GUKEPA-554152 format. One line per 3 residues: number of its first residue (from 1); their letters; for each residue x negated, y, z negated of N, C-alpha, C. Coordinates in nm, 3 decimals, padded with zeros to 5 digits. Layout:
! residues N
NUM> A> X Y Z X Y Z X Y Z; ...
***
This chain:
! residues 322
1> XXX> -00.626 -01.810 03.389 -00.584 -01.714 03.489 -00.466 -01.770 03.568; -00.363 -01.689 03.589 -00.243 -01.734 03.658 -00.264 -01.742 03.809; -00.195 -01.836 03.872 -00.203 -01.850 04.017 -00.064 -01.891 04.069
4> XXX> -00.043 -01.870 04.198 00.085 -01.906 04.259 00.070 -02.040 04.330; 00.163 -02.131 04.301 00.159 -02.262 04.365 00.287 -02.284 04.446; 00.277 -02.371 04.544 00.391 -02.401 04.631 00.432 -02.546 04.614
7> XXX> 00.564 -02.567 04.603 00.618 -02.702 04.597 00.732 -02.712 04.698; 00.745 -02.825 04.759 00.852 -02.845 04.856 00.956 -02.940 04.798; 01.078 -02.892 04.782 01.187 -02.972 04.728 01.299 -02.976 04.831
10> XXX> 01.332 -03.101 04.873 01.437 -03.120 04.974 01.412 -03.035 05.098; 01.285 -03.030 05.137 01.249 -02.959 05.259 01.240 -02.809 05.245; 01.261 -02.758 05.125 01.258 -02.612 05.104 01.139 -02.575 05.014
13> XXX> 01.064 -02.473 05.057 00.947 -02.428 04.979 00.993 -02.347 04.857; 00.934 -02.379 04.743 00.959 -02.303 04.619 00.823 -02.262 04.562; 00.817 -02.142 04.507 00.690 -02.089 04.458 00.698 -02.067 04.306
16> XXX> 00.585 -02.098 04.240 00.578 -02.087 04.094 00.451 -02.012 04.054; 00.464 -01.936 03.948 00.346 -01.874 03.886 00.303 -01.968 03.774; 00.177 -02.011 03.777 00.131 -02.112 03.682 -00.003 -02.074 03.619
19> XXX> -00.025 -02.128 03.501 -00.158 -02.121 03.441 -00.175 -02.239 03.347; -00.299 -02.283 03.330 -00.329 -02.397 03.243 -00.413 -02.352 03.125; -00.386 -02.409 03.010 -00.458 -02.374 02.887 -00.504 -02.501 02.819
22> XXX> -00.631 -02.502 02.777 -00.683 -02.617 02.703 -00.644 -02.606 02.556; -00.585 -02.711 02.502 -00.539 -02.713 02.364 -00.651 -02.761 02.271; -00.639 -02.734 02.140 -00.745 -02.776 02.046 -00.777 -02.925 02.048
25> XXX> -00.679 -03.009 02.087 -00.707 -03.153 02.090 -00.772 -03.197 02.220; -00.805 -03.099 02.310 -00.874 -03.130 02.435 -00.783 -03.146 02.555; -00.653 -03.163 02.531 -00.559 -03.177 02.643 -00.539 -03.043 02.713
28> XXX> -00.502 -03.048 02.840 -00.471 -02.926 02.915 -00.320 -02.918 02.936; -00.262 -02.806 02.899 -00.119 -02.783 02.911 -00.094 -02.681 03.021; -00.003 -02.718 03.116 00.030 -02.626 03.225 00.163 -02.556 03.195
31> XXX> 00.164 -02.425 03.219 00.285 -02.344 03.203 00.322 -02.287 03.339; 00.452 -02.280 03.368 00.494 -02.225 03.497 00.630 -02.158 03.488; 00.652 -02.062 03.577 00.783 -01.998 03.592 00.815 -01.991 03.741
34> XXX> 00.941 -02.011 03.772 00.985 -02.010 03.913 00.994 -01.867 03.963; 00.935 -01.842 04.081 00.937 -01.709 04.140 01.056 -01.698 04.237; 01.164 -01.649 04.186 01.284 -01.635 04.268 01.261 -01.527 04.375
37> XXX> 01.301 -01.557 04.497 01.293 -01.462 04.610 01.149 -01.430 04.654; 01.053 -01.510 04.610 00.913 -01.485 04.649 00.890 -01.532 04.793; 00.822 -01.447 04.871 00.782 -01.482 05.007 00.633 -01.449 05.022
40> XXX> 00.554 -01.546 05.063 00.407 -01.525 05.068 00.361 -01.418 05.165; 00.442 -01.387 05.264 00.398 -01.291 05.365 00.456 -01.151 05.343; 00.511 -01.126 05.225 00.567 -00.993 05.197 00.534 -00.950 05.055
43> XXX> 00.546 -00.822 05.027 00.515 -00.768 04.894 00.618 -00.817 04.793; 00.570 -00.857 04.678 00.659 -00.909 04.572 00.643 -00.821 04.449; 00.732 -00.725 04.435 00.717 -00.622 04.331 00.750 -00.672 04.191
46> XXX> 00.816 -00.787 04.180 00.856 -00.838 04.049 00.748 -00.927 03.983; 00.628 -00.933 04.045 00.526 -01.026 03.993 00.490 -00.996 03.848; 00.478 -00.868 03.811 00.444 -00.832 03.672 00.547 -00.886 03.574
49> XXX> 00.672 -00.879 03.615 00.781 -00.929 03.530 00.763 -01.078 03.504; 00.729 -01.154 03.607 00.710 -01.299 03.592 00.581 -01.331 03.515; 00.479 -01.247 03.532 00.356 -01.266 03.454 00.386 -01.251 03.305
52> XXX> 00.469 -01.153 03.270 00.509 -01.134 03.130 00.587 -01.254 03.078; 00.676 -01.308 03.162 00.753 -01.426 03.123 00.661 -01.545 03.097; 00.564 -01.561 03.187 00.470 -01.673 03.173 00.388 -01.659 03.046
55> XXX> 00.338 -01.537 03.019 00.258 -01.512 02.899 00.340 -01.538 02.772; 00.465 -01.494 02.773 00.552 -01.515 02.657 00.579 -01.663 02.634; 00.601 -01.735 02.744 00.626 -01.880 02.735 00.504 -01.951 02.674
58> XXX> 00.385 -01.918 02.725 00.262 -01.981 02.674 00.237 -01.940 02.529; 00.259 -01.813 02.499 00.237 -01.760 02.364 00.324 -01.832 02.261; 00.453 -01.844 02.292 00.546 -01.909 02.198 00.508 -02.054 02.176
61> XXX> 00.467 -02.121 02.284 00.426 -02.261 02.270 00.302 -02.273 02.181; 00.200 -02.188 02.206 00.074 -02.198 02.133 00.090 -02.166 01.985; 00.175 -02.071 01.953 00.199 -02.039 01.812 00.264 -02.158 01.742
64> XXX> 00.365 -02.216 01.808 00.430 -02.333 01.751 00.336 -02.453 01.743; 00.253 -02.468 01.846 00.158 -02.579 01.849 00.060 -02.571 01.732; 00.008 -02.451 01.706 -00.087 -02.434 01.596 -00.023 -02.473 01.463
67> XXX> 00.103 -02.434 01.444 00.173 -02.467 01.320 00.194 -02.615 01.302; 00.200 -02.690 01.414 00.222 -02.835 01.407 00.093 -02.916 01.410; -00.007 -02.868 01.489 -00.127 -02.948 01.511 -00.221 -02.949 01.391
70> XXX> -00.251 -02.834 01.334 -00.352 -02.827 01.229 -00.301 -02.883 01.096; -00.393 -02.943 01.022 -00.361 -03.003 00.893 -00.312 -02.896 00.795; -00.207 -02.926 00.723 -00.149 -02.828 00.630 -00.213 -02.842 00.492
73> XXX> -00.217 -02.730 00.419 -00.264 -02.730 00.280 -00.193 -02.617 00.209; -00.225 -02.599 00.081 -00.161 -02.493 00.003 -00.182 -02.356 00.064; -00.304 -02.328 00.108 -00.333 -02.196 00.166 -00.307 -02.194 00.316
76> XXX> -00.328 -02.305 00.384 -00.305 -02.310 00.528 -00.170 -02.378 00.555; -00.065 -02.307 00.519 00.071 -02.357 00.542 00.105 -02.341 00.689; 00.218 -02.396 00.730 00.263 -02.384 00.869 00.281 -02.237 00.906
79> XXX> 00.335 -02.158 00.815 00.358 -02.015 00.840 00.225 -01.941 00.857; 00.127 -01.975 00.772 -00.005 -01.911 00.781 -00.073 -01.948 00.912; -00.066 -02.074 00.950 -00.127 -02.120 01.074 -00.067 -02.048 01.194
82> XXX> 00.064 -02.031 01.194 00.131 -01.961 01.303 00.088 -01.814 01.307; 00.075 -01.752 01.188 00.035 -01.611 01.180 -00.109 -01.591 01.230; -00.198 -01.684 01.196 -00.337 -01.676 01.242 -00.343 -01.687 01.395
85> XXX> -00.262 -01.778 01.449 -00.261 -01.796 01.595 -00.203 -01.673 01.664; -00.102 -01.614 01.602 -00.041 -01.495 01.661 -00.141 -01.381 01.672; -00.222 -01.364 01.568 -00.325 -01.259 01.573 -00.430 -01.291 01.678
88> XXX> -00.465 -01.418 01.691 -00.562 -01.458 01.793 -00.511 -01.421 01.933; -00.385 -01.454 01.961 -00.328 -01.427 02.093 -00.313 -01.278 02.117; -00.278 -01.203 02.012 -00.267 -01.058 02.025 -00.404 -00.997 02.052
91> XXX> -00.505 -01.049 01.986 -00.643 -01.003 02.007 -00.685 -01.023 02.152; -00.653 -01.140 02.207 -00.690 -01.169 02.346 -00.616 -01.077 02.443; -00.492 -01.044 02.411 -00.416 -00.952 02.496 -00.473 -00.810 02.487
94> XXX> -00.513 -00.770 02.365 -00.574 -00.637 02.347 -00.700 -00.624 02.430; -00.783 -00.727 02.426 -00.911 -00.726 02.498 -00.888 -00.713 02.649; -00.782 -00.778 02.698 -00.751 -00.773 02.843 -00.711 -00.633 02.888
97> XXX> -00.658 -00.553 02.796 -00.602 -00.423 02.833 -00.705 -00.310 02.834; -00.828 -00.340 02.800 -00.930 -00.236 02.802 -01.037 -00.272 02.905; -01.113 -00.173 02.947 -01.216 -00.196 03.049 -01.335 -00.271 02.989
100> XXX> -01.421 -00.321 03.075 -01.541 -00.392 03.030 -01.631 -00.300 02.948; -01.639 -00.175 02.989 -01.720 -00.076 02.915 -01.661 -00.051 02.776; -01.528 -00.041 02.769 -01.462 -00.020 02.640 -01.478 -00.141 02.549
103> XXX> -01.470 -00.260 02.608 -01.490 -00.382 02.530 -01.630 -00.385 02.471; -01.729 -00.345 02.551 -01.866 -00.341 02.501 -01.879 -00.243 02.386; -01.806 -00.132 02.394 -01.806 -00.033 02.286 -01.747 -00.092 02.158
106> XXX> -01.640 -00.169 02.173 -01.578 -00.237 02.057 -01.679 -00.332 01.994; -01.745 -00.412 02.078 -01.843 -00.509 02.029 -01.959 -00.438 01.959; -02.008 -00.328 02.018 -02.119 -00.253 01.959 -02.081 -00.197 01.822
109> XXX> -01.962 -00.142 01.813 -01.917 -00.085 01.685 -01.894 -00.193 01.581; -01.840 -00.307 01.626 -01.824 -00.419 01.532 -01.960 -00.464 01.481; -02.058 -00.475 01.572 -02.193 -00.520 01.534 -02.254 -00.426 01.430
112> XXX> -02.236 -00.294 01.449 -02.289 -00.197 01.352 -02.224 -00.218 01.216; -02.091 -00.230 01.214 -02.019 -00.248 01.088 -02.054 -00.379 01.020; -02.056 -00.488 01.098 -02.088 -00.618 01.041 -02.230 -00.619 00.984
115> XXX> -02.324 -00.566 01.062 -02.465 -00.564 01.021 -02.482 -00.487 00.891; -02.423 -00.370 00.885 -02.433 -00.288 00.765 -02.375 -00.361 00.644; -02.253 -00.412 00.657 -02.184 -00.474 00.543 -02.254 -00.602 00.499
118> XXX> -02.291 -00.688 00.594 -02.352 -00.817 00.560 -02.488 -00.797 00.492; -02.569 -00.706 00.545 -02.699 -00.680 00.485 -02.687 -00.610 00.351; -02.586 -00.522 00.337 -02.565 -00.451 00.210 -02.526 -00.547 00.099
121> XXX> -02.454 -00.653 00.132 -02.419 -00.755 00.033 -02.545 -00.814 -00.030; -02.651 -00.824 00.050 -02.778 -00.882 00.003 -02.870 -00.777 -00.058; -02.824 -00.651 -00.068 -02.905 -00.549 -00.133 -02.978 -00.455 -00.040
124> XXX> -02.960 -00.469 00.092 -03.022 -00.377 00.187 -02.967 -00.236 00.162; -03.056 -00.136 00.150 -03.016 -00.002 00.108 -02.980 00.093 00.223; -02.994 00.048 00.349 -02.961 00.135 00.462 -02.813 00.170 00.460
127> XXX> -02.782 00.295 00.488 -02.643 00.338 00.496 -02.584 00.300 00.632; -02.453 00.315 00.646 -02.390 00.287 00.774 -02.447 00.377 00.883; -02.474 00.503 00.848 -02.534 00.597 00.944 -02.675 00.552 00.981
130> XXX> -02.752 00.507 00.883 -02.888 00.456 00.909 -02.883 00.340 01.008; -02.791 00.248 00.983 -02.778 00.129 01.068 -02.744 00.170 01.211; -02.652 00.265 01.226 -02.613 00.312 01.360 -02.733 00.374 01.432
133> XXX> -02.813 00.451 01.359 -02.932 00.515 01.419 -03.033 00.409 01.462; -03.058 00.312 01.375 -03.155 00.207 01.405 -03.111 00.126 01.528; -02.982 00.092 01.533 -02.933 00.006 01.641 -02.914 00.080 01.773
136> XXX> -02.863 00.203 01.767 -02.832 00.275 01.891 -02.950 00.357 01.943; -03.028 00.413 01.850 -03.138 00.501 01.893 -03.274 00.434 01.881; -03.274 00.311 01.825 -03.399 00.233 01.812 -03.508 00.312 01.739
139> XXX> -03.464 00.385 01.634 -03.560 00.468 01.559 -03.597 00.402 01.427; -03.724 00.424 01.387 -03.762 00.386 01.251 -03.729 00.503 01.160; -03.679 00.475 01.043 -03.636 00.582 00.952 -03.743 00.608 00.848
142> XXX> -03.784 00.735 00.838 -03.889 00.772 00.742 -03.843 00.743 00.600; -03.932 00.681 00.522 -03.902 00.654 00.382 -03.822 00.528 00.359; -03.787 00.456 00.467 -03.707 00.334 00.452 -03.798 00.211 00.465
145> XXX> -03.761 00.107 00.390 -03.836 -00.018 00.390 -03.831 -00.081 00.530; -03.949 -00.112 00.585 -03.955 -00.172 00.719 -03.882 -00.306 00.725; -03.887 -00.380 00.616 -03.816 -00.509 00.614 -03.667 -00.488 00.636
148> XXX> -03.610 -00.385 00.573 -03.466 -00.356 00.589 -03.434 -00.317 00.733; -03.526 -00.246 00.796 -03.504 -00.207 00.936 -03.509 -00.330 01.027; -03.605 -00.419 01.001 -03.612 -00.542 01.081 -03.490 -00.630 01.057
151> XXX> -03.442 -00.638 00.933 -03.320 -00.714 00.905 -03.203 -00.662 00.988; -03.196 -00.531 01.001 -03.089 -00.467 01.078 -03.101 -00.501 01.226; -03.219 -00.482 01.282 -03.241 -00.512 01.424 -03.219 -00.660 01.454
154> XXX> -03.262 -00.745 01.362 -03.248 -00.889 01.382 -03.101 -00.933 01.380; -03.025 -00.874 01.288 -02.883 -00.910 01.280 -02.810 -00.868 01.407; -02.846 -00.751 01.460 -02.785 -00.705 01.586 -02.819 -00.800 01.701
157> XXX> -02.942 -00.850 01.704 -02.983 -00.945 01.807 -02.901 -01.073 01.798; -02.880 -01.119 01.676 -02.799 -01.240 01.655 -02.654 -01.217 01.697; -02.599 -01.098 01.666 -02.461 -01.068 01.701 -02.441 -01.069 01.853
160> XXX> -02.541 -01.022 01.927 -02.531 -01.021 02.074 -02.514 -01.165 02.126; -02.593 -01.257 02.073 -02.584 -01.397 02.115 -02.450 -01.459 02.076; -02.400 -01.419 01.960 -02.273 -01.474 01.911 -02.157 -01.430 02.000
163> XXX> -02.154 -01.302 02.035 -02.046 -01.253 02.120 -02.055 -01.311 02.261; -02.173 -01.350 02.303 -02.189 -01.416 02.433 -02.162 -01.567 02.423; -02.128 -01.612 02.301 -02.099 -01.753 02.274 -02.219 -01.842 02.307
166> XXX> -02.339 -01.791 02.276 -02.462 -01.863 02.308 -02.511 -01.951 02.193; -02.451 -01.936 02.074 -02.494 -02.015 01.959 -02.383 -02.109 01.917; -02.417 -02.235 01.897 -02.319 -02.337 01.860 -02.348 -02.389 01.719
169> XXX> -02.257 -02.471 01.670 -02.276 -02.529 01.536 -02.353 -02.660 01.553; -02.483 -02.647 01.564 -02.572 -02.763 01.565 -02.701 -02.723 01.494; -02.780 -02.822 01.458 -02.900 -02.796 01.378 -02.998 -02.703 01.450
172> XXX> -03.018 -02.727 01.578 -03.113 -02.646 01.655 -03.074 -02.498 01.655; -02.945 -02.470 01.679 -02.902 -02.330 01.687 -02.896 -02.263 01.550; -02.867 -02.339 01.445 -02.865 -02.280 01.310 -03.007 -02.239 01.270
175> XXX> -03.105 -02.324 01.301 -03.245 -02.289 01.273 -03.289 -02.172 01.361; -03.244 -02.171 01.486 -03.274 -02.060 01.577 -03.217 -01.929 01.522; -03.093 -01.935 01.471 -03.029 -01.818 01.412 -03.110 -01.765 01.294
178> XXX> -03.156 -01.855 01.209 -03.237 -01.815 01.094 -03.368 -01.751 01.140; -03.430 -01.810 01.241 -03.556 -01.757 01.294 -03.538 -01.614 01.345; -03.424 -01.588 01.413 -03.396 -01.453 01.462 -03.382 -01.356 01.346
181> XXX> -03.310 -01.397 01.242 -03.280 -01.307 01.131 -03.402 -01.272 01.047; -03.498 -01.363 01.036 -03.613 -01.336 00.948 -03.737 -01.288 01.024; -03.724 -01.268 01.154 -03.839 -01.223 01.234 -03.898 -01.093 01.177
184> XXX> -04.028 -01.091 01.157 -04.104 -00.974 01.109 -04.067 -00.930 00.968; -04.000 -01.017 00.891 -03.962 -00.979 00.754 -04.050 -01.044 00.648; -04.143 -01.132 00.691 -04.230 -01.200 00.595 -04.170 -01.327 00.539
187> XXX> -04.052 -01.366 00.586 -03.987 -01.489 00.539 -04.016 -01.601 00.638; -04.051 -01.717 00.587 -04.080 -01.832 00.674 -03.952 -01.882 00.739; -03.956 -01.903 00.870 -03.839 -01.953 00.942 -03.825 -02.104 00.922
190> XXX> -03.702 -02.151 00.924 -03.676 -02.294 00.912 -03.644 -02.334 00.770; -03.623 -02.464 00.751 -03.583 -02.515 00.620 -03.687 -02.482 00.513; -03.638 -02.465 00.391 -03.725 -02.429 00.278 -03.826 -02.540 00.249
193> XXX> -03.942 -02.498 00.206 -04.049 -02.593 00.169 -04.059 -02.608 00.017; -04.002 -02.510 -00.055 -04.003 -02.512 -00.202 -03.861 -02.502 -00.254; -03.834 -02.552 -00.375 -03.698 -02.543 -00.430 -03.657 -02.397 -00.449
196> XXX> -03.528 -02.368 -00.437 -03.476 -02.235 -00.468 -03.351 -02.249 -00.555; -03.304 -02.138 -00.605 -03.187 -02.144 -00.694 -03.099 -02.023 -00.665; -02.975 -02.030 -00.715 -02.878 -01.923 -00.694 -02.865 -01.842 -00.822
199> XXX> -02.904 -01.717 -00.815 -02.900 -01.629 -00.931 -02.757 -01.613 -00.981; -02.735 -01.642 -01.108 -02.604 -01.622 -01.167 -02.505 -01.734 -01.140; -02.548 -01.840 -01.071 -02.457 -01.952 -01.042 -02.518 -02.082 -01.092
202> XXX> -02.443 -02.150 -01.178 -02.492 -02.273 -01.239 -02.470 -02.390 -01.144; -02.543 -02.392 -01.036 -02.529 -02.498 -00.937 -02.666 -02.533 -00.881; -02.685 -02.659 -00.854 -02.813 -02.705 -00.800 -02.808 -02.703 -00.648
205> XXX> -02.906 -02.639 -00.586 -02.912 -02.635 -00.439 -02.978 -02.763 -00.387; -02.972 -02.781 -00.256 -03.036 -02.899 -00.195 -03.188 -02.891 -00.215; -03.249 -03.005 -00.237 -03.395 -03.008 -00.252 -03.459 -03.000 -00.114
208> XXX> -03.583 -02.951 -00.105 -03.652 -02.945 00.025 -03.659 -03.082 00.094; -03.664 -03.188 00.012 -03.677 -03.324 00.069 -03.545 -03.372 00.133; -03.432 -03.321 00.085 -03.303 -03.372 00.135 -03.228 -03.271 00.221
211> XXX> -03.282 -03.150 00.238 -03.204 -03.044 00.303 -03.171 -03.078 00.448; -03.262 -03.137 00.521 -03.235 -03.172 00.661 -03.122 -03.275 00.671; -03.129 -03.376 00.588 -03.026 -03.481 00.588 -02.889 -03.422 00.550
214> XXX> -02.888 -03.333 00.450 -02.762 -03.272 00.406 -02.704 -03.180 00.513; -02.791 -03.107 00.584 -02.743 -03.020 00.691 -02.684 -03.103 00.804; -02.749 -03.212 00.839 -02.698 -03.298 00.947 -02.561 -03.355 00.910
217> XXX> -02.545 -03.391 00.781 -02.416 -03.445 00.735 -02.308 -03.337 00.739; -02.343 -03.214 00.703 -02.247 -03.104 00.705 -02.204 -03.071 00.848; -02.299 -03.070 00.939 -02.268 -03.042 01.080 -02.178 -03.153 01.137
220> XXX> -02.206 -03.278 01.101 -02.121 -03.390 01.146 -01.980 -03.374 01.090; -01.970 -03.336 00.962 -01.837 -03.313 00.901 -01.761 -03.208 00.980; -01.828 -03.100 01.018 -01.763 -02.991 01.091 -01.703 -03.041 01.222
223> XXX> -01.777 -03.120 01.296 -01.731 -03.166 01.427 -01.629 -03.279 01.418; -01.626 -03.348 01.306 -01.532 -03.459 01.289 -01.394 -03.414 01.240; -01.383 -03.291 01.192 -01.257 -03.246 01.131 -01.188 -03.138 01.215
226> XXX> -01.165 -03.168 01.341 -01.106 -03.072 01.433 -00.957 -03.049 01.408; -00.897 -03.130 01.323 -00.756 -03.107 01.291 -00.740 -03.005 01.179; -00.850 -02.957 01.123 -00.847 -02.843 01.031 -00.853 -02.716 01.115
229> XXX> -00.781 -02.613 01.074 -00.786 -02.487 01.146 -00.930 -02.435 01.148; -00.975 -02.373 01.259 -01.113 -02.323 01.266 -01.152 -02.233 01.148; -01.060 -02.153 01.097 -01.094 -02.067 00.984 -01.109 -02.149 00.856
232> XXX> -01.029 -02.254 00.840 -01.044 -02.341 00.723 -01.174 -02.420 00.731; -01.205 -02.471 00.849 -01.333 -02.541 00.866 -01.450 -02.448 00.837; -01.438 -02.321 00.884 -01.544 -02.223 00.860 -01.559 -02.195 00.712
235> XXX> -01.447 -02.187 00.640 -01.451 -02.158 00.495 -01.519 -02.271 00.419; -01.479 -02.394 00.449 -01.538 -02.509 00.379 -01.686 -02.522 00.414; -01.717 -02.508 00.542 -01.857 -02.515 00.586 -01.938 -02.408 00.513
238> XXX> -01.884 -02.286 00.505 -01.955 -02.175 00.442 -01.983 -02.205 00.295; -01.881 -02.254 00.224 -01.900 -02.287 00.083 -02.007 -02.392 00.062; -02.005 -02.496 00.144 -02.104 -02.604 00.131 -02.244 -02.555 00.172
241> XXX> -02.249 -02.472 00.276 -02.377 -02.420 00.325 -02.443 -02.332 00.220; -02.364 -02.242 00.160 -02.421 -02.151 00.059 -02.463 -02.226 -00.066; -02.389 -02.330 -00.100 -02.427 -02.414 -00.215 -02.557 -02.488 -00.186
244> XXX> -02.572 -02.536 -00.063 -02.694 -02.607 -00.022 -02.814 -02.514 -00.019; -02.795 -02.390 00.031 -02.903 -02.292 00.042 -03.026 -02.352 00.113; -03.011 -02.385 00.242 -03.117 -02.461 00.311 -03.245 -02.384 00.342
247> XXX> -03.240 -02.249 00.336 -03.356 -02.170 00.375 -03.418 -02.098 00.255; -03.542 -02.059 00.271 -03.612 -01.983 00.166 -03.537 -01.855 00.134; -03.492 -01.784 00.237 -03.419 -01.658 00.221 -03.330 -01.640 00.345
250> XXX> -03.230 -01.554 00.334 -03.143 -01.526 00.448 -03.022 -01.618 00.457; -02.996 -01.698 00.352 -02.886 -01.795 00.357 -02.749 -01.727 00.367; -02.731 -01.617 00.293 -02.603 -01.547 00.297 -02.576 -01.488 00.433
253> XXX> -02.678 -01.424 00.492 -02.660 -01.361 00.623 -02.637 -01.466 00.733; -02.712 -01.577 00.727 -02.690 -01.685 00.824 -02.548 -01.742 00.806; -02.509 -01.764 00.682 -02.378 -01.823 00.654 -02.263 -01.737 00.704
256> XXX> -02.272 -01.606 00.686 -02.164 -01.518 00.733 -02.160 -01.508 00.885; -02.276 -01.515 00.949 -02.278 -01.518 01.095 -02.220 -01.650 01.148; -02.245 -01.759 01.077 -02.190 -01.888 01.119 -02.038 -01.888 01.116
259> XXX> -01.979 -01.819 01.020 -01.832 -01.807 01.017 -01.783 -01.750 01.150; -01.850 -01.645 01.197 -01.807 -01.580 01.321 -01.841 -01.662 01.445; -01.949 -01.739 01.441 -01.977 -01.832 01.551 -01.861 -01.930 01.565
262> XXX> -01.813 -01.979 01.452 -01.703 -02.076 01.453 -01.573 -02.013 01.503; -01.545 -01.891 01.461 -01.422 -01.824 01.505 -01.428 -01.791 01.654; -01.537 -01.729 01.698 -01.548 -01.686 01.837 -01.548 -01.805 01.932
265> XXX> -01.605 -01.918 01.890 -01.607 -02.036 01.977 -01.467 -02.089 02.005; -01.369 -02.054 01.919 -01.230 -02.093 01.941 -01.143 -01.973 01.981; -01.208 -01.866 02.027 -01.139 -01.746 02.078 -01.067 -01.666 01.971
268> XXX> -01.103 -01.685 01.845 -01.046 -01.602 01.738 -01.134 -01.479 01.718; -01.075 -01.366 01.677 -01.160 -01.250 01.650 -01.248 -01.274 01.528; -01.368 -01.216 01.526 -01.459 -01.234 01.413 -01.412 -01.152 01.292
271> XXX> -01.473 -01.177 01.178 -01.435 -01.105 01.057 -01.556 -01.040 00.990; -01.527 -00.946 00.902 -01.630 -00.877 00.824 -01.598 -00.892 00.676; -01.697 -00.929 00.597 -01.686 -00.925 00.450 -01.759 -00.799 00.406
274> XXX> -01.688 -00.707 00.347 -01.746 -00.577 00.314 -01.816 -00.580 00.178; -01.915 -00.493 00.164 -01.995 -00.490 00.040 -01.908 -00.457 -00.081; -01.797 -00.383 -00.058 -01.707 -00.349 -00.170 -01.635 -00.472 -00.224
277> XXX> -01.637 -00.581 -00.146 -01.573 -00.706 -00.191 -01.678 -00.809 -00.234; -01.800 -00.764 -00.258 -01.910 -00.855 -00.290 -01.880 -00.941 -00.413; -01.832 -00.878 -00.520 -01.807 -00.953 -00.644 -01.697 -01.056 -00.624
280> XXX> -01.590 -01.018 -00.553 -01.482 -01.114 -00.526 -01.533 -01.230 -00.442; -01.616 -01.197 -00.345 -01.676 -01.298 -00.257 -01.761 -01.397 -00.337; -01.845 -01.346 -00.425 -01.931 -01.433 -00.506 -01.849 -01.519 -00.601
283> XXX> -01.742 -01.464 -00.654 -01.654 -01.542 -00.744 -01.587 -01.656 -00.668; -01.552 -01.630 -00.542 -01.492 -01.735 -00.458 -01.593 -01.847 -00.434; -01.719 -01.811 -00.410 -01.823 -01.912 -00.389 -01.848 -01.991 -00.518
286> XXX> -01.844 -01.923 -00.632 -01.861 -01.991 -00.761 -01.747 -02.090 -00.784; -01.623 -02.049 -00.751 -01.508 -02.138 -00.765 -01.524 -02.259 -00.673; -01.575 -02.235 -00.552 -01.598 -02.343 -00.456 -01.699 -02.443 -00.514
289> XXX> -01.804 -02.391 -00.577 -01.905 -02.479 -00.639 -01.841 -02.574 -00.740; -01.734 -02.527 -00.806 -01.667 -02.608 -00.909 -01.558 -02.697 -00.849; -01.544 -02.694 -00.717 -01.447 -02.782 -00.653 -01.315 -02.718 -00.617
292> XXX> -01.304 -02.584 -00.633 -01.179 -02.515 -00.603 -01.195 -02.439 -00.469; -01.145 -02.499 -00.363 -01.164 -02.443 -00.229 -01.066 -02.330 -00.196; -00.948 -02.334 -00.256 -00.841 -02.242 -00.215 -00.878 -02.096 -00.229
295> XXX> -00.958 -02.063 -00.330 -00.993 -01.923 -00.351 -01.072 -01.868 -00.232; -01.168 -01.944 -00.184 -01.248 -01.902 -00.069 -01.162 -01.902 00.058; -01.073 -02.002 00.071 -00.981 -02.005 00.185 -00.898 -01.878 00.191
298> XXX> -00.836 -01.842 00.078 -00.750 -01.723 00.074 -00.830 -01.597 00.101; -00.952 -01.591 00.048 -01.038 -01.474 00.066 -01.068 -01.453 00.215; -01.105 -01.559 00.285 -01.141 -01.545 00.426 -01.018 -01.521 00.514
301> XXX> -00.903 -01.577 00.478 -00.779 -01.544 00.551 -00.752 -01.395 00.540; -00.769 -01.341 00.419 -00.745 -01.198 00.397 -00.844 -01.113 00.478; -00.971 -01.153 00.482 -01.071 -01.076 00.556 -01.047 -01.085 00.708
304> XXX> -01.002 -01.202 00.753 -00.968 -01.220 00.894 -00.855 -01.124 00.934; -00.749 -01.122 00.854 -00.634 -01.034 00.883 -00.675 -00.888 00.873; -00.750 -00.855 00.769 -00.788 -00.715 00.745 -00.880 -00.664 00.857
307> XXX> -00.978 -00.745 00.897 -01.069 -00.703 01.005 -00.993 -00.681 01.135; -00.901 -00.772 01.164 -00.826 -00.757 01.288 -00.740 -00.630 01.285; -00.667 -00.611 01.176 -00.572 -00.499 01.170 -00.640 -00.364 01.153
310> XXX> -00.745 -00.359 01.071 -00.808 -00.231 01.040 -00.925 -00.196 01.132; -00.975 -00.295 01.204 -01.084 -00.265 01.297 -01.038 -00.281 01.442; -01.010 -00.405 01.483 -00.981 -00.429 01.625 -00.854 -00.360 01.672
313> XXX> -00.744 -00.380 01.600 -00.618 -00.322 01.646 -00.625 -00.170 01.648; -00.680 -00.111 01.543 -00.688 00.035 01.534 -00.782 00.091 01.639; -00.899 00.029 01.656 -00.997 00.085 01.749 -00.956 00.069 01.895
316> XXX> -00.897 -00.045 01.929 -00.851 -00.064 02.067 -00.738 00.033 02.097; -00.650 00.056 02.000 -00.541 00.154 02.018 -00.599 00.294 02.043; -00.707 00.325 01.972 -00.773 00.456 01.991 -00.832 00.466 02.132
319> XXX> -00.898 00.359 02.178 -00.957 00.360 02.312 -00.852 00.377 02.420; -00.739 00.311 02.402 -00.633 00.319 02.503 -00.569 00.458 02.508; -00.582 00.534 02.397 -00.522 00.669 02.393 -00.611 00.773 02.459
322> X> -00.736 00.740 02.488 -00.829 00.837 02.545 -00.795 00.871 02.690
***
């Protein structure tokens, strides 16, 4: 948040509009612009103009910083890193321009779409309309599987915590997330007690005896590699998590929610993987199993951009037109 500060130079008071931003490496960077002709005891009509200057100054720095700070790779080039940061900053500006009630509407609609798409990838038969009815009207649907209805309600509960930034990337919260998702579905919460396998994928999952140790190692890897862009860290974490398959059931839904926990914790907009892209998504995970990370990286970059442009940008523009 911007504030006005006073400095005295050669006995003369000068006023600046300033704000501080914490950078990914933990340092705090201060930005300021000089307020020409500002007097504290009179109306200053040019303040909006200086606020825009300050925002532009900070924005340009942060976009350049992202391109320089994060580790480069074939898919996460300097240009891609700058583009991802630009969308993040635009998203934050969009959110500022709507009311709290409108923001809640955006979050609610995102939750409905994410819940429908994520559960549909796993075979849940509820339609988008069904999901909206279950979530908004709290109705049970005649002729529908109760487990599917609970999966829907549970995913919405998890999304609420994620948007409030209440879930972190640690073992306790990942198990808590799984417990929320499988509530009343007949699935045991917590790490698997029996071996499981991935249908159609020639890969060995973590054994029940080693799953805790492997999860702890993966979580440590996540926190140790802060020079990777948050979306790249999320992609690699997701590939390793799905290959490990630490739970009896619900691994895909937990994994996709974890991607958004990672994005939201760094102020990036969340993403949706749609059921129409299920086969492409599974092929990316299969390629990851074989040691090819770029396919999953590119897939999630595309979903990040698509979700922002086709959901957030379009819907916020619609709200502002009302």
